[in-house]
C-alpha positions in Angstrom: 12.3 5.1 34.1 10.8 2.1 32.8 7.8 3.8 31.7 10.1 6.3 29.6 11.5 2.8 28.2 8.0 1.8 27.5 6.9 5.0 25.6 10.1 5.3 23.6 9.3 1.3 22.6 5.8 2.0 21.8 6.9 5.3 20.1 9.4 3.4 18.0 6.8 0.9 16.9 4.6 3.2 15.8 6.8 5.2 13.5 8.4 2.2 11.8 4.8 1.5 10.7 4.2 4.4 10.0 7.2 5.3 8.2 6.8 1.7 6.2 3.6 2.7 5.0 4.5 6.0 4.1 7.3 4.8 2.1 4.9 1.9 0.6 2.8 4.6 -0.7 5.2 6.4 -2.8 4.5 3.7 -5.3 1.6 6.1 -6.5 4.5 8.3 -7.7 5.4 5.5 -10.2 2.1 4.8 -11.1 1.3 8.8 -12.6 0.2 10.7 -9.9 1.8 13.5 -9.0 3.4 14.7 -5.7 0.8 17.0 -4.5 -2.3 14.1 -5.3 0.3 11.8 -3.1 0.6 14.3 -0.1 -3.6 14.7 -0.3 -3.6 11.0 -0.4 -1.0 10.5 2.8 -2.9 13.2 4.8 -6.2 11.8 4.8 -4.8 8.2 5.7 -4.5 7.0 9.3 -1.3 5.5 9.2 0.5 8.6 8.2 -0.5 9.8 11.8 1.3 6.6 13.3 4.3 8.2 12.1 3.6 11.4 13.7 2.9 9.8 16.8 5.2 7.5 17.2 8.3 10.4 16.6 6.1 12.5 19.4 6.5 9.7 21.7 10.0 8.8 21.2 10.9 12.8 21.5 8.8 13.1 24.5 10.2 10.1 26.2 14.0 11.3 25.9 13.7 15.1 26.0 11.1 15.5 28.6 11.8 12.6 31.6 9.7 14.3 34.2 6.7 13.3 32.5 
């Protein structure tokens, strides 16, 4: 049980860190870049994978308690 809560908190922290950077990178749109440029830039940044990894950790800790 404590391992699940630990994974939940770690996943939440990673998702918050990744989500904040994704929102911060939205400033590229105000500087004249297109949405395609934004998506291409975000896909190649490691911070975007923090968001996905955090969501995955939270999902696993909530829906698969036996892991």
